[in-house]
Rosetta silent file (secondary structure, phi, psi, omega in degrees, C-alpha in Angstrom):
SEQUENCE: PDLALPRNWGRELAAGRAIQAFSDMRLAPVALGFVVDLIARLLHDRYIGIAQATGAEARPYTALAGALAAALGAPPALVQAVPAPTELAAGFPVPHSTLDMSVERSRYGLGNPAFDAVVGGVAAAIRSSIA
SCORE:     score description
SCORE:     0.000 S_00000001
   1 L     0.000  -17.193 -179.249    1.013 -158.637   86.114 S_00000001
   2 L   -87.243   -6.125  177.427    0.283 -161.392   88.664 S_00000001
   3 L   -70.773  144.432 -175.297    1.636 -164.146   86.431 S_00000001
   4 H   -60.870  -41.503 -174.843    4.954 -165.511   87.620 S_00000001
   5 H   -59.923  -58.392 -179.562    6.825 -165.028   84.337 S_00000001
   6 H   -66.027  -33.019  178.415    6.444 -161.243   83.903 S_00000001
   7 H   -63.881  -46.041  178.397    6.660 -160.662   87.661 S_00000001
   8 H   -65.616  -41.629  176.235    9.949 -162.605   87.897 S_00000001
   9 H   -58.125  -44.358 -179.565   11.295 -160.899   84.794 S_00000001
  10 H   -59.213  -44.046  178.629   10.449 -157.546   86.334 S_00000001
  11 H   -61.974  -44.595 -179.052   12.322 -158.352   89.533 S_00000001
  12 H   -64.030  -46.478 -179.041   15.375 -159.544   87.636 S_00000001
  13 H   -63.314  -42.438 -179.750   15.435 -156.528   85.308 S_00000001
  14 H   -63.493  -28.286  178.483   14.944 -154.097   88.195 S_00000001
  15 L   -86.703    0.225  178.747   17.955 -155.708   89.900 S_00000001
  16 L    81.516   17.089  179.802   20.033 -155.267   86.739 S_00000001
  17 L  -100.340  146.722 -179.577   20.142 -158.969   85.933 S_00000001
  18 L   -71.318  150.203  174.221   19.659 -160.422   82.445 S_00000001
  19 E  -124.935  159.516  176.500   16.582 -162.440   81.525 S_00000001
  20 E  -115.445  133.645 -179.452   15.995 -164.891   78.708 S_00000001
  21 E  -130.579  141.934 -179.725   12.892 -164.704   76.523 S_00000001
  22 E   -67.783  131.756  178.075   11.797 -166.979   73.704 S_00000001
  23 L   -93.792  -14.057 -174.712   12.288 -165.446   70.287 S_00000001
  24 L  -116.920   11.513  172.520   10.352 -168.146   68.449 S_00000001
  25 L  -121.133  142.965 -172.952    7.200 -168.464   70.579 S_00000001
  26 E  -118.755  159.027  174.743    4.432 -165.899   70.418 S_00000001
  27 E  -140.861  152.030  177.575    1.683 -164.611   72.652 S_00000001
  28 L  -129.173   80.202 -170.302   -1.414 -162.468   72.117 S_00000001
  29 L   -72.587  154.609  171.541   -2.213 -161.249   75.640 S_00000001
  30 L  -131.319  150.986  178.626   -5.460 -159.876   77.005 S_00000001
  31 L   -80.143  148.231  179.508   -6.014 -158.077   80.288 S_00000001
  32 H   -56.896  -41.322  179.720   -7.969 -159.810   83.028 S_00000001
  33 H   -59.331  -37.283  177.684  -10.472 -156.933   83.117 S_00000001
  34 H   -63.245  -45.636 -179.180  -11.239 -157.455   79.431 S_00000001
  35 H   -64.782  -43.950  179.553  -11.938 -161.152   79.987 S_00000001
  36 H   -62.009  -42.580  178.155  -14.103 -160.461   83.050 S_00000001
  37 H   -60.924  -45.317  178.893  -16.099 -157.850   81.106 S_00000001
  38 H   -62.049  -46.582  179.561  -16.681 -160.283   78.247 S_00000001
  39 H   -60.228  -42.538  178.796  -17.743 -163.076   80.614 S_00000001
  40 H   -60.495  -42.150  178.593  -20.159 -160.733   82.401 S_00000001
  41 H   -64.902  -42.561  179.529  -21.758 -159.769   79.085 S_00000001
  42 H   -63.273  -43.442  178.718  -22.037 -163.406   78.024 S_00000001
  43 H   -65.018  -43.321  179.091  -23.642 -164.368   81.327 S_00000001
  44 H   -58.103  -41.742 -179.295  -26.026 -161.424   81.203 S_00000001
  45 H   -83.613   -5.838 -174.640  -27.165 -162.462   77.710 S_00000001
  46 L    53.626   43.038 -178.098  -27.171 -166.164   78.635 S_00000001
  47 L   -61.431  134.566  174.859  -25.061 -166.633   75.529 S_00000001
  48 L  -117.070  121.944 -179.189  -24.784 -170.190   74.259 S_00000001
  49 L   145.698 -169.257 -179.844  -21.824 -170.914   72.032 S_00000001
  50 L   -98.309  128.816  175.301  -18.105 -170.424   71.868 S_00000001
  51 L  -117.406  149.511 -176.710  -16.683 -167.059   72.862 S_00000001
  52 L  -133.355  145.074  175.058  -13.069 -166.057   72.423 S_00000001
  53 L  -132.846  121.120 -178.215  -10.816 -163.421   73.910 S_00000001
  54 L  -151.997  154.839  176.104   -7.454 -162.791   72.330 S_00000001
  55 L   -68.688  165.278 -176.089   -5.069 -159.976   71.661 S_00000001
  56 L   -69.966  -29.777 -179.050   -5.012 -158.237   68.307 S_00000001
  57 L  -150.057  150.960  177.143   -1.663 -159.636   67.284 S_00000001
  58 L   -95.661  130.982  176.301    0.806 -162.278   68.369 S_00000001
  59 E  -128.523  160.717  179.656    4.335 -161.142   69.109 S_00000001
  60 E   -66.238  157.463  176.146    7.339 -163.027   70.463 S_00000001
  61 H   -57.700  -26.556  177.666    7.954 -163.294   74.180 S_00000001
  62 H   -62.649  -28.744  177.551   10.951 -161.045   73.556 S_00000001
  63 H   -67.803  -41.080  175.932    8.486 -158.204   72.847 S_00000001
  64 H   -63.053  -47.216  179.965    6.943 -158.629   76.291 S_00000001
  65 H   -61.567  -41.020  178.959   10.384 -158.773   77.897 S_00000001
  66 H   -64.290  -38.845  178.181   11.514 -155.694   75.972 S_00000001
  67 H   -65.999  -39.114  176.852    8.460 -153.720   77.081 S_00000001
  68 H   -64.023  -44.218  178.946    9.147 -154.646   80.693 S_00000001
  69 H   -59.452  -45.244 -179.642   12.777 -153.591   80.362 S_00000001
  70 H   -62.941  -43.412 -178.539   11.728 -150.243   78.864 S_00000001
  71 H   -65.213  -30.023 -178.641    9.107 -149.633   81.573 S_00000001
  72 H   -93.458   -1.499 -178.980   11.661 -150.352   84.287 S_00000001
  73 L    71.466   22.633 -179.828   14.407 -148.279   82.669 S_00000001
  74 L   -86.230  148.218  177.707   16.568 -151.384   82.273 S_00000001
  75 L   -60.696  135.491  179.350   19.069 -151.617   79.423 S_00000001
  76 H   -56.357  -27.535 -178.747   17.587 -153.471   76.424 S_00000001
  77 H   -65.766  -14.782  177.125   20.687 -155.691   76.382 S_00000001
  78 H   -71.895  -15.429  176.992   19.432 -157.380   79.563 S_00000001
  79 E   -91.484  111.320 -179.835   16.796 -159.115   77.413 S_00000001
  80 E  -102.224  121.938  178.871   18.463 -162.112   75.825 S_00000001
  81 E   -80.720  128.052  178.509   16.600 -163.775   72.965 S_00000001
  82 E  -134.855  151.766  174.803   16.723 -167.568   73.082 S_00000001
  83 L   -76.203  151.452  176.667   14.910 -170.291   71.150 S_00000001
  84 L   -69.349  146.762  175.362   12.299 -172.338   72.983 S_00000001
  85 L   -58.579  144.773 -176.316   13.367 -175.847   73.975 S_00000001
  86 H   -53.483  -43.792 -177.496   12.381 -178.368   71.318 S_00000001
  87 H   -66.528  -30.052  176.715   10.061 -180.268   73.662 S_00000001
  88 H   -77.116  -45.837 -179.565    8.204 -177.071   74.568 S_00000001
  89 H   -62.070  -30.833  179.857    7.983 -175.769   71.012 S_00000001
  90 L   -63.822  -27.245  178.508    6.583 -179.135   69.880 S_00000001
  91 L   -78.931   -8.537 -178.951    3.509 -178.495   72.034 S_00000001
  92 L  -126.752   71.074 -174.223    2.812 -175.245   70.197 S_00000001
  93 L   -71.882  -18.916 -177.704    2.842 -176.161   66.505 S_00000001
  94 L   -88.795  126.985 -176.132    0.803 -173.119   65.423 S_00000001
  95 L   -74.419   -9.385 -177.727    2.942 -170.010   64.966 S_00000001
  96 L  -119.201  148.127  179.864    0.050 -167.646   65.808 S_00000001
  97 L  -123.209   19.949  177.207   -1.962 -167.339   68.988 S_00000001
  98 L   -92.627  151.977 -179.488   -4.702 -164.959   67.910 S_00000001
  99 L  -123.495  160.270  178.023   -8.330 -166.018   67.622 S_00000001
 100 L   -76.333  125.283  177.967  -11.305 -164.709   65.663 S_00000001
 101 L  -116.123   31.864 -178.183  -13.404 -162.332   67.748 S_00000001
 102 H   -65.295  -34.512  177.809  -16.008 -161.416   65.118 S_00000001
 103 H   -65.554  -47.107 -179.147  -18.892 -162.660   67.316 S_00000001
 104 H   -65.265  -34.515  178.657  -17.710 -160.620   70.281 S_00000001
 105 H   -68.693  -48.125 -176.436  -17.166 -157.595   68.052 S_00000001
 106 H   -72.291  -35.374 -177.687  -20.606 -157.736   66.418 S_00000001
 107 H   -79.258  -40.843 -171.095  -22.511 -158.630   69.614 S_00000001
 108 H  -124.226   -2.620 -178.288  -20.765 -156.407   72.154 S_00000001
 109 L    72.597   19.429 -179.622  -18.539 -154.040   70.212 S_00000001
 110 L   -95.357  120.659  175.787  -15.439 -155.622   71.738 S_00000001
 111 L  -101.166  173.544  178.697  -12.421 -155.805   69.500 S_00000001
 112 L   -66.632  126.917  178.709   -9.132 -157.533   70.048 S_00000001
 113 L   -64.160  141.611  179.784   -7.063 -155.600   72.602 S_00000001
 114 L   -70.383  138.230 -179.596   -3.872 -154.062   71.231 S_00000001
 115 H   -53.672  -50.948 -175.383   -0.636 -155.793   72.261 S_00000001
 116 H   -61.888  -36.589  179.728    1.083 -152.563   73.297 S_00000001
 117 H   -68.047  -45.554 -179.572   -1.843 -151.494   75.505 S_00000001
 118 H   -64.911  -49.545 -178.547   -2.071 -154.826   77.322 S_00000001
 119 H   -66.249  -35.356  176.066    1.679 -155.193   77.784 S_00000001
 120 H   -62.003  -39.599  176.385    1.957 -151.543   78.793 S_00000001
 121 H   -65.332  -41.821  177.258   -0.577 -152.153   81.556 S_00000001
 122 H   -62.239  -46.917 -178.862    1.310 -155.211   82.743 S_00000001
 123 H   -61.769  -42.179  179.872    4.603 -153.312   82.695 S_00000001
 124 H   -64.252  -41.316  179.740    3.121 -150.377   84.634 S_00000001
 125 H   -65.523  -41.142  179.368    1.677 -152.693   87.299 S_00000001
 126 H   -67.767  -41.345  178.825    4.972 -154.521   87.695 S_00000001
 127 H   -60.017  -43.909 -178.143    6.913 -151.250   87.831 S_00000001
 128 H   -71.875  -27.740  178.084    4.645 -149.937   90.612 S_00000001
 129 H   -75.970  -23.604  179.861    4.868 -153.201   92.573 S_00000001
 130 H   -86.101  -32.775 -175.840    8.660 -153.103   92.488 S_00000001
 131 L   -65.412    0.000    0.000    9.003 -149.409   93.365 S_00000001
């Protein structure tokens, strides 16, 4: 919720103004608390290797924007789907942003956080900061 993009979207939606969200770029968000918990476990175990934290599924930025609109009671039509600029999309050639978390799952019982849960938490935090 402290990232500029969802915070700014929240302000705009709460004011009844339209926002634009990429329909062709995806994200697989994780909550900060999840990442901190994983890092603490890795440090405690003095883990050596590559660890990954990623959401369970990648969805378009429009899904994040839509969840914010719903949480704020804004009309869904305020979320305008737009394609990413060519120069930005060129930097993200992979259509998916999820990573394998089998090590984290087997070692610590941590699975990939669900998109709706993470985005719901972000939306709730933004809604309470605007209210």
